TIVO-782038 format. One record per residue: x, y, z of N, C-alpha, C, O in turn. Coordinates in steps of 0.02 Angstrom, whole numbers, plus 50000, padded with zeros to 5 digits. Layout:
{{X Y Z} {X Y Z} {X Y Z} {X Y Z}}
...
//
This chain:
{{50084 50240 53977} {50128 50255 53944} {50158 50211 53891} {50165 50227 53832}}
{{50170 50170 53910} {50209 50124 53881} {50137 50080 53821} {50143 50064 53762}}
{{50088 50074 53857} {50038 50064 53795} {50032 50108 53764} {50022 50087 53707}}
{{50032 50185 53764} {50020 50233 53712} {50082 50237 53659} {50081 50255 53600}}
{{50141 50211 53703} {50214 50180 53638} {50191 50142 53611} {50186 50150 53550}}
{{50166 50082 53642} {50157 50024 53593} {50115 50046 53531} {50127 50029 53473}}
{{50057 50093 53554} {50001 50077 53508} {50033 50148 53443} {50007 50144 53388}}
{{50074 50193 53453} {50089 50231 53421} {50124 50198 53339} {50100 50215 53285}}
{{50166 50165 53344} {50195 50111 53297} {50130 50075 53252} {50116 50079 53192}}
{{50108 50051 53286} {50051 50007 53245} {49997 50051 53228} {49960 50020 53190}}
{{49973 50116 53241} {49946 50139 53216} {49984 50190 53145} {49968 50202 53086}}
{{50019 50202 53172} {50080 50220 53111} {50083 50189 53056} {50107 50218 53007}}
{{50066 50140 53053} {50073 50063 53001} {50034 50061 52969} {50033 50061 52908}}
{{49964 50057 53032} {49905 50063 52973} {49899 50123 52939} {49873 50114 52885}}
{{49917 50195 52952} {49905 50222 52923} {49952 50242 52834} {49935 50260 52778}}
{{50020 50225 52870} {50069 50206 52817} {50018 50158 52754} {50011 50173 52695}}
{{49996 50113 52780} {49947 50036 52745} {49915 50072 52709} {49920 50076 52648}}
{{49871 50109 52751} {49809 50148 52712} {49813 50185 52645} {49773 50184 52598}}
{{49888 50225 52654} {49917 50286 52605} {49928 50242 52558} {49905 50257 52503}}
{{49965 50175 52563} {50012 50133 52499} {49952 50112 52489} {49943 50160 52452}}
{{49888 50077 52487} {49838 50051 52449} {49815 50121 52446} {49852 50152 52408}}
{{49763 50162 52472} {49742 50218 52419} {49794 50248 52361} {49771 50277 52312}}
{{49857 50240 52368} {49881 50269 52322} {49885 50209 52257} {49875 50231 52200}}
{{49895 50152 52263} {49897 50096 52221} {49819 50101 52190} {49815 50115 52130}}
{{49767 50093 52221} {49712 50108 52186} {49720 50172 52150} {49701 50172 52092}}
{{49742 50220 52172} {49747 50285 52131} {49798 50282 52063} {49794 50310 52008}}
{{49828 50252 52081} {49867 50232 51998} {49851 50169 51958} {49860 50165 51897}}
{{49831 50127 51992} {49784 50091 51949} {49700 50103 51929} {49668 50073 51885}}
{{49683 50142 51962} {49622 50184 51920} {49650 50236 51873} {49618 50243 51822}}
{{49707 50277 51882} {49726 50312 51815} {49759 50278 51759} {49752 50298 51702}}
{{49799 50219 51777} {49792 50180 51713} {49747 50147 51692} {49752 50119 51638}}
{{49689 50142 51730} {49636 50101 51674} {49603 50147 51647} {49556 50133 51610}}
{{49619 50208 51658} {49559 50282 51637} {49603 50277 51556} {49575 50265 51502}}
{{49687 50292 51568} {49708 50292 51508} {49689 50246 51468} {49659 50258 51416}}
{{49705 50189 51487} {49689 50121 51427} {49614 50157 51419} {49606 50170 51359}}
{{49567 50174 51451} {49504 50165 51421} {49497 50238 51368} {49447 50262 51342}}
{{49563 50260 51366} {49546 50327 51306} {49559 50336 51257} {49618 50335 51239}}
{{49484 50352 51196} {49502 50322 51157} {49603 50366 51085} {49637 50416 51072}}
{{49595 50310 51073} {49679 50330 51030} {49659 50326 50966} {49603 50309 50947}}
{{49714 50344 50925} {49706 50331 50845} {49691 50256 50826} {49721 50216 50863}}
{{49658 50233 50784} {49633 50177 50792} {49715 50146 50754} {49760 50179 50728}}
{{49709 50068 50766} {49755 50048 50741} {49761 50042 50661} {49715 50071 50631}}
{{49810 50006 50618} {49798 50014 50559} {49763 49942 50532} {49786 49887 50548}}
{{49703 49951 50486} {49660 49914 50485} {49681 49877 50416} {49649 49895 50366}}
{{49753 49806 50402} {49765 49764 50346} {49724 49710 50332} {49707 49667 50372}}
{{49707 49713 50266} {49700 49652 50256} {49747 49594 50250} {49798 49600 50216}}
{{49735 49544 50277} {49798 49473 50260} {49808 49469 50189} {49764 49477 50147}}
{{49893 49452 50178} {49931 49447 50120} {49881 49410 50062} {49854 49435 50013}}
{{49880 49339 50089} {49838 49301 50031} {49763 49338 50029} {49746 49346 49970}}
{{49719 49360 50073} {49673 49381 50051} {49653 49458 49982} {49611 49466 49938}}
{{49723 49506 50016} {49742 49536 49974} {49763 49537 49881} {49752 49578 49836}}
{{49799 49462 49885} {49800 49442 49831} {49735 49404 49773} {49739 49373 49719}}
{{49675 49427 49820} {49623 49369 49786} {49595 49429 49711} {49581 49489 49715}}
{{49594 49396 49666} {49564 49435 49592} {49507 49452 49594} {49466 49416 49623}}
{{49486 49520 49557} {49430 49524 49564} {49376 49492 49508} {49366 49530 49460}}
{{49345 49438 49506} {49332 49414 49436} {49266 49468 49417} {49250 49449 49360}}
{{49233 49510 49430} {49182 49559 49397} {49216 49620 49373} {49226 49672 49403}}
{{49233 49600 49307} {49267 49658 49250} {49231 49746 49262} {49180 49767 49235}}
{{49269 49776 49301} {49229 49854 49312} {49211 49900 49242} {49235 49953 49220}}
{{49159 49855 49217} {49107 49890 49172} {49057 49912 49184} {49030 49900 49238}}
{{49029 49954 49137} {48959 49997 49160} {48902 49975 49203} {48871 49999 49251}}
{{48900 49914 49164} {48859 49852 49228} {48873 49850 49262} {48854 49904 49285}}
{{48899 49828 49299} {48965 49807 49353} {48944 49874 49402} {48903 49875 49447}}
{{48989 49934 49376} {48987 49988 49411} {48901 50009 49424} {48889 50035 49479}}
{{48842 49998 49377} {48786 50013 49387} {48759 49972 49450} {48729 50000 49496}}
{{48772 49895 49448} {48740 49866 49500} {48778 49882 49557} {48742 49884 49608}}
{{48848 49897 49570} {48872 49917 49627} {48827 49978 49675} {48815 49982 49735}}
{{48813 50013 49627} {48781 50112 49632} {48721 50086 49683} {48701 50094 49740}}
{{48709 50053 49630} {48631 50028 49673} {48630 49990 49733} {48589 50008 49775}}
{{48668 49939 49748} {48676 49913 49825} {48726 49961 49862} {48730 49951 49922}}
{{48767 50013 49837} {48805 50063 49884} {48743 50082 49928} {48724 50067 49984}}
{{48712 50132 49866} {48656 50168 49888} {48618 50130 49953} {48603 50166 50002}}
{{48605 50076 49954} {48559 50026 49992} {48601 50012 50041} {48572 50008 50095}}
{{48631 50007 50042} {48699 49991 50107} {48733 50018 50125} {48739 50018 50186}}
{{48768 50051 50094} {48828 50111 50139} {48806 50195 50131} {48830 50239 50166}}
{{48765 50204 50088} {48765 50263 50070} {48746 50296 50161} {48785 50332 50191}}
{{48707 50283 50177} {48687 50300 50262} {48749 50337 50321} {48747 50374 50370}}
{{48793 50306 50287} {48853 50320 50342} {48899 50360 50308} {48920 50416 50325}}
{{48924 50307 50224} {48989 50358 50193} {48970 50406 50143} {49007 50438 50107}}
{{48874 50407 50148} {48879 50477 50096} {48866 50448 50042} {48869 50387 50031}}
{{48845 50502 49994} {48816 50494 49927} {48890 50474 49864} {48896 50434 49818}}
{{48930 50522 49891} {49006 50539 49855} {49072 50493 49878} {49131 50490 49860}}
{{49023 50455 49932} {49082 50426 49984} {49146 50451 50027} {49200 50425 50041}}
{{49111 50524 50044} {49145 50543 50102} {49145 50540 50167} {49181 50571 50207}}
{{49101 50500 50177} {49108 50480 50265} {49042 50526 50308} {49033 50528 50369}}
{{48997 50562 50251} {48968 50597 50283} {48885 50601 50257} {48850 50641 50226}}
{{48878 50530 50291} {48818 50515 50264} {48760 50516 50338} {48775 50500 50396}}
{{48701 50536 50316} {48673 50555 50395} {48685 50522 50428} {48692 50554 50480}}
{{48696 50456 50440} {48673 50428 50537} {48774 50422 50528} {48801 50374 50556}}
{{48821 50478 50484} {48899 50464 50504} {48912 50503 50576} {48957 50490 50616}}
{{48855 50559 50580} {48865 50584 50663} {48870 50545 50730} {48907 50546 50779}}
{{48806 50503 50704} {48787 50454 50769} {48837 50399 50781} {48829 50364 50831}}
{{48878 50389 50749} {48941 50333 50774} {48981 50364 50800} {48986 50424 50811}}
{{49029 50295 50816} {49076 50322 50880} {49145 50330 50832} {49198 50352 50855}}
{{49139 50317 50788} {49211 50314 50759} {49182 50343 50675} {49130 50322 50651}}
{{49225 50389 50643} {49200 50414 50577} {49206 50381 50535} {49253 50342 50536}}
{{49157 50381 50473} {49161 50310 50386} {49235 50325 50371} {49264 50374 50395}}
{{49266 50277 50328} {49320 50305 50307} {49278 50358 50230} {49224 50359 50200}}
{{49342 50392 50228} {49312 50431 50151} {49350 50387 50091} {49408 50383 50072}}
{{49295 50362 50076} {49308 50321 50005} {49330 50325 49938} {49354 50288 49895}}
{{49304 50416 49950} {49347 50465 49889} {49426 50502 49895} {49444 50558 49877}}
{{49460 50449 49924} {49539 50472 49945} {49580 50453 49872} {49546 50417 49835}}
{{49637 50468 49850} {49660 50425 49830} {49701 50374 49846} {49725 50329 49811}}
{{49706 50384 49899} {49731 50325 49937} {49692 50253 49927} {49722 50199 49934}}
{{49638 50256 49914} {49585 50206 49912} {49619 50142 49854} {49619 50081 49864}}
{{49652 50184 49780} {49708 50164 49739} {49747 50123 49763} {49771 50082 49724}}
{{49767 50119 49840} {49826 50071 49876} {49806 50033 49894} {49843 50004 49934}}
{{49725 49995 49881} {49739 49948 49904} {49713 49906 49855} {49695 49930 49801}}
{{49710 49857 49864} {49691 49802 49801} {49633 49797 49802} {49604 49831 49844}}
{{49601 49760 49765} {49529 49742 49741} {49509 49691 49824} {49470 49706 49869}}
{{49558 49623 49819} {49550 49575 49864} {49571 49606 49930} {49550 49570 49975}}
{{49601 49653 49952} {49586 49696 50012} {49529 49742 50039} {49517 49755 50098}}
{{49501 49760 49993} {49442 49798 50004} {49391 49746 50021} {49351 49756 50067}}
{{49391 49670 49972} {49324 49639 49968} {49328 49578 50026} {49290 49530 50036}}
{{49395 49602 50062} {49419 49561 50114} {49368 49597 50174} {49325 49568 50205}}
{{49387 49668 50179} {49349 49717 50203} {49259 49730 50226} {49223 49741 50275}}
{{49257 49722 50183} {49205 49732 50175} {49159 49673 50182} {49098 49667 50176}}
{{49219 49621 50201} {49171 49564 50200} {49157 49554 50274} {49104 49537 50300}}
{{49232 49572 50310} {49225 49543 50380} {49209 49603 50421} {49199 49596 50482}}
{{49206 49660 50395} {49188 49724 50422} {49234 49742 50491} {49284 49709 50503}}
{{49220 49781 50522} {49269 49836 50556} {49205 49885 50612} {49183 49937 50588}}
{{49190 49871 50658} {49143 49902 50693} {49162 49961 50712} {49212 49967 50748}}
{{49112 50032 50685} {49055 50016 50658} {49022 49989 50588} {48962 49989 50576}}
{{49073 49966 50548} {49062 49936 50505} {49027 49863 50523} {49042 49837 50577}}
{{48965 49819 50464} {48966 49789 50495} {48990 49731 50457} {49037 49745 50420}}
{{48977 49687 50456} {49034 49609 50412} {48961 49610 50344} {48901 49605 50359}}
{{48981 49614 50292} {48929 49608 50229} {48929 49529 50211} {48893 49514 50163}}
{{48973 49465 50250} {48981 49420 50234} {48918 49382 50221} {48926 49334 50182}}
{{48867 49389 50241} {48812 49379 50267} {48757 49404 50244} {48704 49372 50239}}
{{48768 49479 50225} {48722 49526 50207} {48705 49511 50128} {48647 49507 50109}}
{{48759 49502 50086} {48768 49516 49994} {48828 49472 50004} {48872 49460 50046}}
{{48808 49450 49936} {48813 49379 49896} {48896 49415 49879} {48911 49475 49872}}
{{48939 49356 49875} {49010 49392 49835} {49026 49433 49764} {49066 49479 49757}}
{{48976 49398 49706} {48949 49446 49642} {48943 49506 49677} {48983 49549 49658}}
{{48895 49527 49734} {48876 49604 49749} {48934 49629 49786} {48943 49688 49769}}
{{48970 49613 49822} {49019 49638 49858} {49079 49663 49790} {49110 49716 49789}}
{{49082 49627 49754} {49137 49626 49714} {49105 49700 49651} {49135 49740 49616}}
{{49043 49690 49663} {48997 49752 49591} {49008 49826 49644} {49015 49882 49619}}
{{49009 49813 49713} {49021 49876 49739} {49092 49904 49747} {49103 49964 49758}}
{{49139 49856 49740} {49182 49883 49764} {49218 49926 49682} {49252 49977 49686}}
{{49199 49891 49609} {49177 49893 49570} {49176 49995 49569} {49215 50036 49544}}
{{49117 49999 49604} {49073 50077 49594} {49107 50112 49634} {49102 50171 49620}}
{{49156 50096 49700} {49182 50134 49755} {49245 50140 49714} {49276 50193 49725}}
{{49276 50094 49663} {49319 50146 49636} {49316 50208 49575} {49361 50243 49553}}
{{49252 50207 49562} {49214 50272 49530} {49235 50340 49581} {49245 50395 49557}}
{{49240 50327 49657} {49225 50389 49689} {49287 50435 49700} {49282 50494 49719}}
{{49357 50399 49684} {49420 50424 49694} {49436 50489 49628} {49412 50485 49572}}
{{49476 50538 49648} {49499 50580 49610} {49520 50532 49534} {49550 50478 49533}}
{{49489 50579 49461} {49505 50535 49406} {49607 50519 49409} {49632 50465 49394}}
{{49650 50585 49431} {49704 50573 49410} {49720 50542 49473} {49766 50576 49497}}
{{49703 50489 49514} {49738 50448 49572} {49716 50375 49535} {49721 50323 49569}}
{{49695 50372 49477} {49661 50308 49441} {49741 50294 49423} {49783 50339 49416}}
{{49754 50222 49419} {49792 50180 49392} {49793 50182 49317} {49747 50162 49281}}
{{49869 50218 49291} {49872 50231 49228} {49878 50150 49180} {49924 50111 49194}}
{{49836 50134 49133} {49841 50073 49094} {49882 50075 49050} {49882 50126 49016}}
{{49930 50022 49035} {49991 50023 48996} {49956 50005 48941} {49905 49972 48937}}
{{50010 50045 48876} {49983 50046 48802} {49991 50012 48763} {49991 50035 48705}}
{{49997 49963 48769} {50004 49872 48747} {49960 49854 48789} {49943 49879 48843}}
{{49930 49784 48744} {49907 49740 48754} {49952 49671 48780} {49975 49677 48723}}
{{49972 49637 48797} {50037 49588 48797} {50005 49530 48845} {49961 49545 48885}}
{{50026 49467 48838} {50036 49422 48851} {50056 49427 48938} {50097 49464 48965}}
{{50009 49370 48969} {50043 49348 49031} {50105 49334 49057} {50127 49356 49110}}
{{50140 49288 49010} {50219 49285 49010} {50237 49348 49027} {50260 49365 49081}}
{{50227 49387 48976} {50283 49456 48977} {50256 49487 49031} {50301 49495 49073}}
{{50199 49511 49052} {50195 49537 49121} {50221 49501 49170} {50244 49534 49216}}
{{50225 49446 49175} {50230 49397 49224} {50321 49403 49247} {50344 49382 49300}}
{{50362 49438 49187} {50426 49431 49165} {50443 49507 49203} {50483 49513 49250}}
{{50406 49562 49175} {50424 49640 49202} {50407 49601 49288} {50452 49575 49321}}
{{50337 49604 49310} {50329 49579 49389} {50407 49538 49416} {50440 49564 49461}}
{{50424 49493 49393} {50494 49459 49407} {50541 49530 49421} {50554 49546 49479}}
{{50560 49560 49379} {50612 49618 49380} {50606 49668 49451} {50650 49684 49491}}
{{50527 49687 49449} {50525 49729 49484} {50519 49692 49553} {50533 49730 49599}}
{{50504 49630 49574} {50521 49617 49633} {50600 49588 49647} {50625 49573 49702}}
{{50629 49586 49583} {50707 49585 49612} {50734 49657 49637} {50772 49668 49684}}
{{50703 49703 49594} {50720 49775 49595} {50704 49799 49682} {50744 49834 49714}}
{{50635 49772 49714} {50635 49802 49761} {50682 49779 49821} {50680 49822 49865}}
{{50717 49735 49835} {50766 49718 49889} {50809 49766 49885} {50815 49803 49934}}
{{50864 49782 49804} {50891 49833 49811} {50887 49908 49842} {50924 49937 49882}}
{{50802 49937 49796} {50778 49978 49820} {50773 50002 49870} {50786 50059 49887}}
{{50741 49932 49918} {50743 49944 49991} {50820 49952 50034} {50826 49989 50082}}
{{50888 49900 49997} {50923 49922 50048} {50954 49982 50050} {50980 50002 50102}}
{{50956 50025 49980} {50984 50089 49951} {50934 50140 50019} {50958 50185 50055}}
{{50889 50124 50019} {50829 50172 50058} {50871 50162 50137} {50883 50213 50169}}
{{50888 50106 50159} {50927 50128 50219} {50997 50158 50205} {51011 50199 50161}}
{{51026 50138 50236} {51114 50128 50244} {51167 50113 50186} {51227 50126 50186}}
{{51131 50084 50139} {51155 50028 50075} {51195 49956 50093} {51222 49924 50048}}
{{51197 49934 50171} {51216 49888 50154} {51194 49821 50142} {51145 49807 50177}}
{{51211 49781 50109} {51190 49738 50063} {51161 49725 50007} {51153 49669 49984}}
{{51141 49784 49979} {51145 49810 49915} {51174 49774 49888} {51139 49724 49876}}
{{51224 49770 49871} {51274 49754 49803} {51255 49670 49795} {51266 49637 49744}}
{{51226 49646 49851} {51220 49573 49870} {51153 49543 49813} {51149 49494 49776}}
{{51113 49591 49825} {51038 49560 49804} {51036 49607 49705} {50988 49620 49670}}
{{51108 49616 49692} {51100 49648 49606} {51106 49591 49592} {51048 49580 49576}}
{{51144 49524 49582} {51128 49479 49547} {51073 49439 49530} {51072 49402 49480}}
{{51028 49446 49568} {50963 49423 49553} {50913 49475 49520} {50860 49455 49496}}
{{50923 49514 49519} {50895 49584 49468} {50934 49582 49411} {50900 49595 49362}}
{{51007 49570 49396} {51034 49554 49334} {50986 49504 49302} {50958 49515 49248}}
{{50978 49437 49346} {50963 49379 49304} {50901 49375 49295} {50879 49327 49263}}
{{50845 49436 49327} {50781 49440 49299} {50778 49483 49249} {50734 49471 49208}}
{{50814 49535 49238} {50803 49567 49160} {50857 49512 49123} {50832 49490 49071}}
{{50901 49496 49132} {50929 49429 49080} {50867 49377 49042} {50869 49360 48983}}
{{50813 49359 49091} {50762 49326 49092} {50726 49368 49037} {50717 49348 48980}}
{{50711 49415 49055} {50654 49472 49022} {50680 49485 48956} {50638 49496 48913}}
{{50740 49487 48940} {50760 49517 48882} {50748 49437 48806} {50733 49438 48746}}
{{50766 49383 48857} {50739 49320 48831} {50684 49292 48810} {50682 49237 48784}}
{{50618 49339 48824} {50561 49342 48830} {50523 49369 48740} {50515 49425 48717}}
{{50509 49299 48709} {50504 49316 48619} {50433 49376 48619} {50374 49378 48639}}
{{50462 49402 48597} {50446 49478 48548} {50402 49452 48500} {50369 49498 48477}}
{{50389 49394 48475} {50370 49381 48409} {50271 49395 48438} {50234 49436 48410}}
{{50250 49350 48496} {50164 49378 48488} {50177 49434 48529} {50158 49415 48584}}
{{50198 49492 48536} {50147 49555 48543} {50149 49592 48493} {50191 49578 48451}}
{{50099 49658 48478} {50082 49669 48437} {50140 49700 48389} {50198 49681 48397}}
{{50127 49736 48350} {50190 49749 48305} {50212 49799 48316} {50269 49817 48303}}
{{50163 49838 48348} {50191 49909 48363} {50220 49911 48429} {50231 49963 48460}}
{{50233 49853 48449} {50250 49850 48512} {50336 49798 48517} {50373 49794 48566}}
{{50343 49764 48447} {50386 49721 48458} {50469 49772 48464} {50518 49758 48499}}
{{50463 49821 48425} {50525 49830 48417} {50542 49865 48483} {50599 49871 48505}}
{{50476 49891 48519} {50497 49937 48571} {50514 49896 48639} {50541 49916 48691}}
{{50494 49843 48625} {50510 49778 48680} {50582 49776 48661} {50620 49815 48690}}
{{50599 49746 48629} {50679 49739 48643} {50745 49794 48650} {50806 49789 48662}}
{{50687 49857 48634} {50728 49919 48656} {50715 49949 48716} {50752 49996 48731}}
{{50660 49930 48762} {50669 49939 48821} {50696 49896 48874} {50710 49919 48930}}
{{50702 49831 48857} {50733 49779 48884} {50806 49779 48873} {50838 49744 48912}}
{{50841 49811 48826} {50898 49841 48815} {50938 49889 48849} {50998 49885 48864}}
{{50873 49965 48863} {50883 49994 48885} {50895 49957 48992} {50924 49991 49035}}
{{50873 49904 49003} {50861 49893 49078} {50916 49846 49073} {50935 49830 49130}}
{{50949 49816 49024} {51009 49776 49054} {51066 49831 49030} {51122 49819 49052}}
{{51064 49862 49008} {51117 49929 49016} {51113 49942 49075} {51159 49920 49110}}
{{51070 49972 49102} {51076 50014 49171} {51092 49950 49231} {51134 49954 49275}}
{{51054 49900 49222} {51063 49862 49267} {51163 49828 49264} {51194 49809 49314}}
{{51185 49831 49210} {51268 49805 49192} {51277 49873 49249} {51301 49858 49303}}
{{51261 49936 49238} {51316 49975 49280} {51297 49960 49347} {51339 49975 49390}}
{{51247 49937 49366} {51230 49943 49433} {51282 49884 49458} {51313 49893 49511}}
{{51292 49815 49414} {51333 49764 49438} {51405 49799 49447} {51444 49778 49490}}
{{51421 49851 49408} {51487 49878 49415} {51513 49932 49477} {51563 49959 49499}}
{{51434 49924 49490} {51446 49987 49535} {51491 49940 49622} {51508 49974 49671}}
{{51496 49894 49620} {51519 49854 49648} {51480 49874 49748} {51422 49889 49764}}
{{51513 49869 49772} {51488 49894 49858} {51480 49965 49877} {51466 49978 49935}}
{{51489 50018 49827} {51484 50068 49816} {51422 50104 49829} {51399 50133 49780}}
{{51386 50110 49893} {51335 50130 49893} {51308 50215 49863} {51250 50232 49854}}
{{51361 50250 49854} {51347 50290 49810} {51333 50284 49741} {51288 50315 49713}}
{{51379 50238 49708} {51381 50227 49636} {51323 50186 49643} {51305 50169 49586}}
{{51276 50157 49697} {51245 50112 49674} {51176 50141 49663} {51131 50121 49626}}
{{51178 50211 49715} {51130 50251 49699} {51112 50294 49629} {51053 50311 49621}}
{{51151 50308 49588} {51187 50343 49547} {51167 50300 49503} {51140 50333 49458}}
{{51163 50223 49487} {51156 50165 49440} {51093 50153 49443} {51070 50130 49391}}
{{51033 50164 49513} {50976 50150 49507} {50931 50174 49474} {50883 50150 49444}}
{{50960 50252 49484} {50927 50304 49437} {50915 50267 49361} {50863 50235 49348}}
{{50956 50274 49328} {50912 50241 49242} {50894 50200 49240} {50865 50184 49188}}
{{50902 50140 49313} {50881 50081 49284} {50797 50098 49309} {50760 50063 49275}}
{{50764 50135 49350} {50713 50153 49365} {50682 50189 49301} {50631 50171 49271}}
{{50717 50237 49288} {50695 50264 49238} {50649 50210 49160} {50597 50210 49126}}
{{50726 50164 49173} {50685 50122 49115} {50644 50074 49112} {50621 50050 49060}}
{{50624 50040 49218} {50584 50011 49226} {50526 50023 49235} {50480 49982 49233}}
{{50521 50085 49247} {50436 50132 49235} {50415 50148 49170} {50356 50161 49156}}
{{50464 50147 49125} {50447 50141 49062} {50414 50098 49028} {50366 50104 48991}}
{{50453 50040 49050} {50428 49968 49015} {50374 49949 49072} {50357 49891 49061}}
{{50346 49968 49116} {50274 49956 49167} {50229 49990 49126} {50175 49965 49109}}
{{50252 50055 49105} {50195 50112 49095} {50167 50085 48996} {50115 50104 48970}}
{{50214 50046 48967} {50211 49999 48919} {50161 49939 48924} {50101 49940 48913}}
{{50182 49909 48934} {50162 49830 48955} {50126 49810 49001} {50090 49760 49003}}
{{50142 49876 49063} {50116 49829 49128} {50141 49785 49177} {50202 49787 49183}}
{{50105 49739 49220} {50142 49718 49259} {50087 49662 49263} {50034 49656 49232}}
{{50135 49597 49340} {50079 49551 49344} {50055 49565 49421} {50039 49516 49455}}
{{50053 49611 49440} {50039 49631 49509} {49962 49646 49535} {49930 49687 49501}}
{{49922 49610 49607} {49852 49619 49604} {49852 49707 49625} {49802 49742 49633}}
{{49909 49724 49628} {49895 49812 49638} {49952 49858 49617} {50009 49833 49620}}
{{49945 49911 49600} {49959 49968 49562} {50035 49950 49551} {50058 49900 49578}}
{{50063 49980 49522} {50146 49994 49548} {50162 50061 49552} {50170 50096 49502}}
{{50165 50083 49615} {50178 50174 49625} {50264 50190 49594} {50319 50163 49601}}
{{50247 50226 49573} {50291 50296 49537} {50328 50335 49615} {50280 50353 49650}}
{{50380 50348 49642} {50399 50421 49674} {50437 50454 49637} {50460 50432 49584}}
{{50450 50519 49664} {50501 50565 49644} {50517 50580 49686} {50477 50598 49730}}
{{50601 50581 49698} {50643 50602 49755} {50620 50693 49774} {50628 50744 49741}}
{{50593 50682 49834} {50607 50770 49850} {50636 50825 49878} {50611 50878 49897}}
{{50716 50798 49877} {50744 50843 49893} {50787 50856 49835} {50841 50881 49853}}
{{50780 50846 49761} {50797 50885 49724} {50770 50967 49715} {50722 50993 49744}}
{{50816 50999 49667} {50781 51048 49656} {50721 51051 49611} {50667 51079 49623}}
{{50743 51011 49549} {50704 51012 49509} {50682 50943 49513} {50689 50904 49559}}
{{50646 50933 49438} {50630 50857 49455} {50677 50803 49454} {50712 50786 49406}}
{{50675 50776 49511} {50714 50723 49543} {50725 50647 49504} {50689 50628 49458}}
{{50763 50620 49521} {50753 50557 49508} {50721 50504 49551} {50726 50500 49613}}
{{50675 50446 49494} {50592 50406 49528} {50636 50341 49537} {50690 50318 49517}}
{{50588 50326 49572} {50595 50248 49581} {50547 50232 49605} {50511 50274 49631}}
{{50528 50152 49606} {50432 50122 49586} {50436 50095 49675} {50484 50103 49713}}
{{50382 50070 49687} {50371 49999 49738} {50295 49975 49727} {50246 49986 49692}}
{{50309 49946 49766} {50241 49892 49766} {50219 49919 49802} {50162 49920 49779}}
{{50216 49954 49860} {50168 49970 49914} {50154 50051 49903} {50165 50071 49845}}
{{50128 50109 49959} {50104 50161 49944} {50160 50212 49974} {50180 50268 49956}}
{{50182 50157 50039} {50230 50194 50079} {50305 50221 50056} {50356 50188 50045}}
{{50297 50277 50055} {50383 50300 50006} {50432 50269 50048} {50414 50242 50100}}
{{50483 50270 50034} {50570 50235 50049} {50602 50250 50007} {50611 50209 49963}}
{{50641 50334 50002} {50682 50356 49963} {50743 50321 49964} {50774 50316 50017}}
{{50767 50294 49901} {50835 50269 49909} {50877 50305 49870} {50917 50275 49834}}
{{50874 50387 49869} {50907 50430 49835} {50929 50481 49903} {50978 50519 49901}}
{{50898 50475 49943} {50899 50508 49999} {50832 50526 50062} {50776 50502 50057}}
{{50853 50572 50118} {50794 50565 50180} {50731 50570 50126} {50729 50603 50074}}
{{50686 50531 50151} {50613 50533 50138} {50549 50558 50180} {50520 50551 50234}}
{{50546 50596 50110} {50491 50664 50140} {50430 50631 50182} {50417 50578 50154}}
{{50395 50640 50228} {50357 50641 50268} {50273 50638 50242} {50230 50602 50268}}
{{50261 50699 50170} {50206 50708 50154} {50216 50666 50070} {50173 50669 50027}}
{{50280 50632 50064} {50266 50603 49977} {50198 50569 49990} {50168 50537 50034}}
{{50187 50594 49921} {50135 50535 49866} {50174 50514 49831} {50225 50539 49807}}
{{50140 50438 49822} {50122 50425 49743} {50132 50486 49672} {50089 50527 49658}}
{{50192 50480 49638} {50174 50517 49573} {50145 50479 49530} {50121 50518 49488}}
{{50135 50434 49517} {50089 50396 49480} {50083 50344 49507} {50118 50320 49552}}
{{49998 50307 49459} {49993 50237 49494} {49983 50205 49445} {49932 50211 49412}}
{{50048 50151 49424} {50048 50102 49360} {49998 50029 49362} {50010 49980 49398}}
{{49929 50034 49306} {49925 49990 49327} {49943 49916 49284} {49987 49913 49241}}
{{49902 49861 49304} {49926 49807 49263} {49909 49798 49199} {49949 49770 49161}}
{{49862 49814 49181} {49832 49780 49101} {49785 49831 49076} {49758 49875 49109}}
{{49781 49818 49022} {49720 49874 48985} {49647 49863 49008} {49600 49903 49003}}
{{49647 49808 49030} {49578 49767 49019} {49553 49810 49076} {49589 49826 49123}}
{{49479 49830 49068} {49452 49876 49141} {49464 49843 49188} {49451 49863 49245}}
//
């Protein structure tokens, strides 16, 4: 009996220990299984430096034709003839090929696309050892033709010197922190308004003599409209409600400026419209395609109303 009493705790301990080990193994197995479950792919974003790389090949008929031949030889089997991701080999891939005909393709700069097709992302192979740099740029120029026409960035009305487009970009980049602050609580917006006022003042100092005759008077008018709107923004002080009211006419003036003269950014400038308004709402601009409404709650379904191109060159 004594030996039985002595053995019972030991047996129970062994059973308990075994159950604990089995439980731990089950938990580990479950965690491992969860880790192996396929989930949504992580966002594939090109490095900022790569995204700014300029395309040395003009998007003309010759480049597009060269790019089409390379695309049909190297890309069609997965991406399909129209870039929809429905090529003959698409069904056999572990992940569906990207749809190259989406308007969002225009939300990627040429430099970002060049980096992506160069580096690859399984199951898409890297092409930096398969295609020359020129061939990759030609492919990008062809891929640009696959997106619907309404998604193509609008070219500016006038051809103007680089100095003027850089002055516009300086205003856009000073506008961005103000818009971003107002898209949140509004705190800190007033602190970044002076930098925006300085950029607009520099814009007004740009020499209009080098502009096309038709653009000279328009430049003075548009720069003056921006200056008047930013003055109202300055007088709004720390009042977020007044700042938001003042941002609307400034945004409209800046959009008009970009529509006429372009900008110096590597990607299009994106125009959004406030979705909460009953009718046409106030617009704003961004340097990226993820909307953050400075006038009210951002709608999850908002897409750019317009994409504004940098220059009138192809």
